[in-house]
N, C-alpha and C positions, 0 to 999 in steps of 0.2 A: 796708408799703412796703419795709422793710429786707430782708425775706425775698425779695421780688421782685427787688431789685437784686442780692442775693447770687446768686440763681438765674441771672440773666443773666451774671454773671461766671463762675460755674461752668460753664455751658453753653459760654461762649466758650472757656474753658480746655480743655474736652473736645473742641474742634475743631468746634463748631457755629456759630461766629461769626468775624468778621474779626479778633478779638483773638488768636486762636490760630494761630500759625504757627511751626513749627520747634521745636527743643529748648528754647529759652528759654521759650516758652509752657507747655511741659509741666512746667517746673520752677517756675512761679510759685506763690507761697504767699499765701493769704488772711490778711491781718493784722487783728488785733482792736485797734481804736483807740477813744479817747474824744475826742469833738469839743469845741470851746470851750464849748458849751452843756451838756456833760455827757452827751450822747447817744452811744450805741454806734454805731460805724461799722465795717463790714467792707469791706476794699479790698485790691486786689492791689498797691497802692503803699505806700511806707513812710509810717508815721503822720506823721512830721515833714514830709513833702512836701505834706501836705494841711492842715497847721496843727493836727494832733491829737497826742495822747499815746498811747503803747502801753498797752493795757489788759490786766493780768494775768488769768489764769483764776482764779476764786474757789477758794480752798483749795489753790492750788498755788504753789510758789515760782517766782521768775522763771526760774531755771535749769531748771525741770522743766515749763514750760508745754506743750511738745510734745516727743514722742520721735521724731516723724517728721522725716526730713531731706529737704530740697528739695521740700517740699510733698506727699510721698507716703510711705506705709508700705512700707519695704523688707522687713520681716519680719512674720509673722503676729502675733508678740507685740506689735509696735508698732501693728498694726491693731487688735488687741483693746484695747490701752490707749486709743487714740483713741475707739473706740466707747464704752468704759466712761466716759471723761471727759466725752464729749458728753452721755450720758444723765444722769450724775450732776449735771451743771451745766445740764441742760435746754437745751442749746446745739444747735439744729437746724442751724446753719451749720457747726459743727464736724463733725457727723455727715455732712452733705452733702459735706464736704471729702474724705471717703474713699469716696464713692459713685461708681460707674462710669456717668457720664452720656454717655459717647461714643456717638454715633449716635442720640441721643434727640432728639425734637422738643421745641420750647418747651412745647407743651401737655402732652406727657408729663412734662416736667420739673416743671411746676407740680403735677401729680398726685403725683409722687414726693415733692416737698417737703412736701405735706400729710401723706403717710403717714409721712415721717421725723419731722415735727413731733409726730404722735401717739405715735411710739415714744419720743421723748425726754421726753414728759410722764409716762410710766409709770415707777415705781420699778424699778430693776434689781436682780435677785436673783442671776443668774449668766449667764455666757456659756460655752456648751459647743461643742466642735468636733463637727461632723456628718461621719461617714465613710461611704463607700459600703457598701451592704449586702453581707454576705459569704454571700449565698445560694448562689452557685456553689460556694464552698469547702465549705459545709455539705452540699450535695448530693453532692459528691465524697467527702466523709468517710463519708456514709451508704452510698454505693455500695461503697466499699472495705470497710466493716464487714460488709456483707452477703456480699461475696465471700469474706472471711476466714472467716466462720462456716460457709459452705457448702463451701468448698474450703480446708481448713486449710493454712497455709504455715509453713515453718520460721521461728523468731523472727528478726526483723531489727532493725537499729538504729533507734531512735526517730527519726522525721522531725523536722527542725528546726521550731521554732514559726514560723507564718506572719508575715511582716513586716507591721506596721500600715500600712494605706493612708493616704495623705495626706487631710486633711479637704477636703471639697468645699463646706462651708457652715458658718456659725456660727448657733447657736440661742440667741436671747436669751430668758431666763426672767425675766418681769416680773410685777408685780401690777397690778390695775386697781381703780378705784373705792374699795372699802373697804380696799385694800392687803392683802387676803387672797386674793381670787380670782386664780388664776394665769392668765397669758397668755403664749403662746410666739410668737416671730416668727423665721422662718428667713431669714437673709441669705446669699445665694449668694456664693461666693468667686470672684474673677476675678483673673487675673494679666495685667497690661498694662504695657508699657514698663518692666519691671523692678520694678513696684510691685504691692502687693495692694490690691484694691478690693472693695466689696460691691455687690450688686444685689438687688432684690426679685423 
């Protein structure tokens, strides 16, 4: 039930419900609270407003609970930190907090939440950046090499090393079942409203 409520809030914040309108909605942050009965509550309101207490993330100090500002990751480093913390703490809601739900139907959102829940249940080994294939660059290099061997040219200054392309996705390396069998998941990177998000 808690996951369904969180999904409804996230979809609303992504612009799929009446709760999202204007810059204020885009900056809303999901707060982690403890209710009077000790249950976990995820809400876009302050914990004190609903009679609950702020709940710290296990293993993190209060000052380091989140590195993202205004509810979104401004840098890729902050995004990787959020993903890592979400998986380490098996917190599907935290991972959903950096997922790009904009334009998605409620049914699609439920499916995504199930997949994100499966991801956070697997131990994390590494998060690696995925960059575009350099096939075109390699083909050009082969062509130039063939031309140089067929038609020798006078020596020229070495060409500068190609600039590394920006990553287009993040690859999560995890283990399943026996904690030995590897499992990879690719999360596509999206830039939206000045923030970094992931999608499947």
